[in-house]
C-alpha positions in Angstrom: -40.8 -130.8 24.3 -42.0 -131.2 20.7 -45.0 -129.2 19.7 -48.2 -131.1 19.2 -49.3 -131.0 15.5 -52.7 -129.4 15.0 -55.6 -131.8 14.5 -56.7 -132.1 10.9 -59.7 -129.9 10.1 -63.0 -131.5 9.3 -64.2 -131.4 5.7 -66.3 -128.3 5.0 -70.0 -128.8 4.0 -71.6 -126.5 1.5 -75.3 -126.9 1.4 -77.1 -126.3 -1.9 -80.7 -125.3 -2.4 -81.0 -126.9 -5.8 -79.0 -129.0 -8.2 -76.5 -126.8 -10.3 -77.3 -126.2 -13.9 -75.0 -128.6 -15.8 -74.6 -126.8 -19.1 -73.1 -123.6 -17.8 -70.8 -125.7 -15.5 -69.4 -127.7 -18.4 -68.9 -124.5 -20.5 -67.1 -122.7 -17.6 -65.0 -125.8 -16.9 -64.0 -125.9 -20.6 -63.0 -122.3 -20.6 -60.8 -122.7 -17.5 -59.2 -125.9 -18.8 -56.4 -124.2 -20.9 -55.3 -122.3 -17.8 -54.6 -125.5 -15.9 -51.3 -127.4 -16.3 -51.5 -130.9 -14.8 -48.2 -132.4 -13.6 -47.1 -135.0 -11.1 -47.5 -134.3 -7.4 -50.4 -131.8 -7.8 -52.1 -130.8 -4.5 -55.9 -130.8 -4.2 -57.2 -127.7 -2.2 -60.2 -128.6 -0.2 -59.8 -132.4 -0.6 -62.9 -134.1 1.0 -65.0 -130.9 1.2 -68.6 -131.8 0.6 -71.3 -130.4 -1.6 -74.6 -131.4 0.0 -78.1 -131.2 -1.6 -80.9 -132.0 1.0 -84.5 -132.6 0.2 -83.9 -134.0 -3.3 -86.9 -135.4 -5.2 -86.6 -137.2 -8.5 -88.1 -135.7 -11.6 -90.2 -138.7 -12.7 -90.5 -137.5 -16.4 -86.7 -137.3 -16.7 -86.3 -140.6 -14.9 -88.7 -142.3 -17.4 -86.7 -140.9 -20.3 -83.5 -142.3 -18.7 -85.1 -145.7 -18.2 -86.2 -145.8 -21.9 -82.8 -144.9 -23.4 -81.0 -147.4 -21.1 -83.7 -150.1 -21.5 -84.6 -150.3 -17.8 -88.2 -151.2 -16.9 -90.4 -148.0 -16.8 -93.0 -147.2 -14.2 -91.5 -149.1 -11.3 -91.1 -147.3 -7.9 -87.4 -148.1 -7.8 -84.5 -146.1 -9.1 -82.3 -147.9 -11.6 -78.9 -148.8 -10.0 -77.0 -146.2 -12.0 -79.5 -143.3 -11.8 -78.0 -141.6 -8.6 -74.9 -141.0 -10.6 -77.0 -138.8 -12.9 -78.3 -136.9 -9.9 -74.8 -136.3 -8.6 -73.1 -135.5 -11.8 -73.8 -131.7 -11.9 -72.4 -131.4 -8.4 -69.3 -133.3 -9.4 -68.8 -131.0 -12.4 -69.2 -127.9 -10.1 -66.2 -129.2 -8.1 -64.1 -130.4 -11.1 -64.9 -127.4 -13.2 -64.1 -125.0 -10.4 -61.2 -122.5 -10.3 -59.3 -124.3 -7.6 -59.5 -127.8 -9.0 -56.1 -128.4 -10.5 -57.0 -130.8 -13.4 -58.5 -129.4 -16.7 -62.1 -130.5 -17.2 -61.5 -130.8 -20.9 -59.8 -134.2 -21.6 -60.8 -135.8 -18.3 -61.6 -139.5 -19.0 -64.0 -141.5 -16.8 -62.0 -144.7 -16.3 -63.9 -146.7 -13.7 -66.8 -146.7 -11.3 -67.7 -148.7 -8.3 -71.3 -148.6 -7.1 -72.6 -150.0 -3.8 -76.4 -150.1 -3.3 -77.5 -151.3 0.1 -81.2 -151.4 -0.6 -83.6 -150.6 -3.3 -84.4 -146.9 -3.6 -87.9 -145.5 -4.2 -88.3 -143.2 -7.2 -90.8 -141.2 -5.1 -88.5 -140.9 -2.1 -86.8 -137.9 -0.6 -83.0 -138.0 -0.4 -79.9 -136.1 0.6 -77.1 -136.1 -2.0 -73.4 -135.6 -1.1 -70.5 -135.3 -3.6 -66.8 -134.7 -3.0 -63.4 -135.3 -4.5 -61.7 -137.6 -2.1 -58.1 -137.3 -3.4 -55.8 -137.1 -6.4 -53.9 -140.3 -7.2 -50.8 -140.8 -9.4 -51.4 -142.9 -12.5 -48.9 -144.2 -15.0 -50.5 -142.0 -17.6 -51.1 -138.9 -15.5 -53.3 -138.1 -12.5 -56.6 -139.5 -11.4 -59.3 -137.7 -9.4 -61.3 -140.0 -7.1 -64.9 -138.7 -6.9 -67.4 -140.0 -4.3 -71.2 -139.6 -4.5 -73.5 -140.6 -1.6 -77.2 -140.8 -1.5 -79.1 -141.0 1.9 -82.8 -141.6 2.3 -84.6 -139.1 4.4 -87.1 -140.4 7.0 -90.5 -141.2 5.5 -92.4 -139.7 8.4 -89.9 -137.3 10.0 -89.6 -133.7 11.0 -88.4 -132.5 7.6 -84.8 -132.7 8.7 -82.4 -134.6 6.6 -80.9 -138.0 7.5 -78.4 -138.3 10.3 -75.0 -137.4 8.9 -73.5 -140.5 10.5 -76.0 -142.8 8.8 -74.5 -145.2 6.2 -75.5 -144.1 2.7 -78.1 -146.2 0.9 -76.1 -145.7 -2.3 -72.4 -144.9 -2.9 -70.3 -144.6 -6.0 -66.6 -144.0 -6.4 -65.5 -142.8 -9.8 -62.0 -142.3 -11.2 -61.3 -139.6 -13.8 -57.9 -139.5 -15.5 -56.1 -136.4 -16.7 -53.3 -137.5 -19.1 -50.0 -135.7 -18.8 -46.3 -136.4 -18.8 -45.1 -138.3 -15.8 -41.8 -138.9 -14.2 -39.8 -142.2 -14.7 -41.5 -145.2 -13.1 -39.8 -146.4 -9.9 -37.7 -149.6 -10.3 -39.5 -152.7 -9.1 -37.1 -155.2 -7.6 -39.8 -157.5 -6.3 -39.8 -161.0 -7.7 -42.6 -161.9 -10.2 -45.8 -163.2 -8.6 -46.2 -166.6 -10.1 -49.3 -167.4 -7.9 -51.5 -164.7 -9.4 -54.4 -166.3 -11.2 -54.5 -166.0 -15.0 -56.8 -163.4 -16.7 -60.3 -165.0 -17.2 -61.2 -165.9 -20.7 -63.8 -164.1 -22.9 -67.4 -164.1 -21.8 -70.1 -165.8 -23.8 -72.0 -163.4 -26.0 -75.7 -163.2 -25.2 -77.0 -160.6 -27.6 -75.9 -158.2 -30.4 -77.1 -154.6 -30.1 -77.3 -152.2 -33.0 -76.8 -148.8 -31.7 -78.4 -145.8 -33.4 -76.5 -142.6 -34.1 -78.8 -140.7 -31.8 -78.1 -142.7 -28.6 -75.7 -140.0 -27.3 -78.3 -137.2 -27.9 -81.1 -139.2 -26.2 -78.9 -140.1 -23.2 -77.7 -136.5 -23.1 -81.2 -135.2 -23.0 -82.2 -137.6 -20.2 -79.1 -137.2 -18.1 -78.2 -133.5 -18.9 -74.7 -134.5 -20.0 -74.5 -132.9 -23.4 -70.8 -133.2 -23.9 -70.2 -132.5 -27.7 -68.2 -135.8 -28.2 -71.4 -137.7 -27.6 -73.8 -135.7 -29.7 -72.8 -135.4 -33.4 -70.0 -136.7 -35.6 -69.0 -133.1 -36.5 -68.5 -132.0 -32.9 -66.8 -135.3 -32.0 -64.2 -134.8 -34.7 -63.2 -131.5 -33.0 -61.9 -133.7 -30.2 -60.3 -136.4 -32.3 -63.0 -139.0 -32.7 -64.2 -140.2 -36.1 -67.8 -140.3 -35.0 -69.8 -139.5 -31.9 -69.2 -141.9 -29.0 -71.6 -143.3 -26.5 -71.5 -142.1 -22.9 -69.5 -144.5 -20.7 -72.3 -144.5 -18.1 -74.8 -145.3 -20.8 -72.8 -148.5 -21.7 -72.7 -149.6 -18.0 -76.4 -148.8 -17.5 -77.4 -150.6 -20.7 -75.4 -153.7 -19.6 -76.9 -153.7 -16.1 -80.4 -153.3 -17.5 -79.9 -156.5 -19.3 -78.0 -158.2 -16.5 -80.6 -157.5 -13.8 -79.2 -156.8 -10.3 -80.4 -157.6 -6.8 -81.4 -154.7 -4.5 -78.3 -155.0 -2.3 -75.4 -155.1 -4.7 -71.9 -153.9 -5.5 -70.9 -153.2 -9.1 -67.4 -152.5 -10.5 -66.9 -151.4 -14.1 -64.0 -150.2 -16.1 -64.3 -148.1 -19.3 -61.7 -149.5 -21.7 -62.5 -148.2 -25.1 -65.1 -145.8 -26.6 -68.2 -147.1 -28.4 -68.6 -145.3 -31.8 -72.1 -144.3 -32.9 -73.8 -145.7 -34.9 -72.3 -149.1 -34.3 -72.9 -152.8 -33.4 -71.7 -154.3 -30.1 -72.0 -157.6 -28.3 -73.3 -157.9 -24.8 -71.7 -160.8 -22.9 -72.1 -162.0 -19.4 -71.5 -165.0 -17.2 -71.4 -165.7 -13.4 -71.5 -162.1 -12.2 -69.3 -160.7 -14.9 -70.4 -158.7 -17.9 -68.8 -156.8 -20.8 -69.7 -154.9 -23.9 -67.4 -155.6 -26.9 -67.1 -155.2 -30.6 -68.3 -157.9 -33.0 -66.1 -160.7 -34.3 -63.8 -163.2 -32.7 -61.4 -160.5 -31.6 -63.9 -157.8 -30.7 -62.5 -155.0 -28.7 -63.8 -154.8 -25.1 -65.4 -151.4 -24.5 -66.6 -151.9 -20.9 -66.1 -154.8 -18.4 -67.5 -155.3 -15.0 -68.6 -157.5 -12.2 -71.8 -157.7 -10.1 -71.6 -158.9 -6.5 -74.7 -159.4 -4.2 -74.2 -158.0 -0.7 -74.7 -160.9 1.7 -78.1 -161.6 3.2 -79.3 -158.1 2.4 -79.4 -159.1 -1.3 -82.7 -161.0 -0.6 -84.6 -157.8 0.3 -86.4 -156.0 -2.5 -88.5 -153.3 -0.9 -87.5 -149.7 -1.8 -86.8 -147.4 1.0 
């Protein structure tokens, strides 16, 4: 009789008492990066293991600074759609900058994000934040890490305990981060060409032209805590191969969504396609649920593109939890 394989173990939960300090995590991750050698077929120790931060309250002063730099309305008791990513970013960096994470933190490129918000979230609420790396995925240019962030609202008049672990998160994001490295030969594709696939949609109509100041990266870094040197000054950006400082990818998405306006229950998908140099001028374009940020001129390079989709009947609700 064949032996029964052991049941897969449940993901581990590590409960934090406070959000990790982002600066030291980025520095430590950078120091460990040269010791890591990404290659095809890497294993991910502890895939799915959770970092959990219960009892989270939002710093309203930092939130206001974030709202100002991203052009969201200030003073409203509702978190901007992209703000939970800022709350979870230090926990993601703790995992990806850790000794056991196989990809080097230096050089990781944020390539896409999908955000699902099921209801508006009160800025004065109490939340439980969960972050984990779901898996590593092969990519034609290297390996992607798939990072999930979940935000659950704690009961307004409860016992002080966190939300039920089985409750659906009020807010979820899935980000992909690409580590470029040499890959093996692509497998042969013997399938016939798909002639029924719809053609790529045309360019979106430009709505506004934005002139971006050279300090956008520093202002966003101060509000978000992400002070990666490629975003701060031309001198530090040149050390990493950029001619000038570049805007944070999550700032470009947030700035577009601040102009686009989104319903309380919504799903957003965005792809980061090219860096935005600072200072610079870009065009915000949108139509029928799609948006993009691109360079000026008829053949302006697309920097970020995305889509906004209301979530069914829940999209009509607007009261923060």
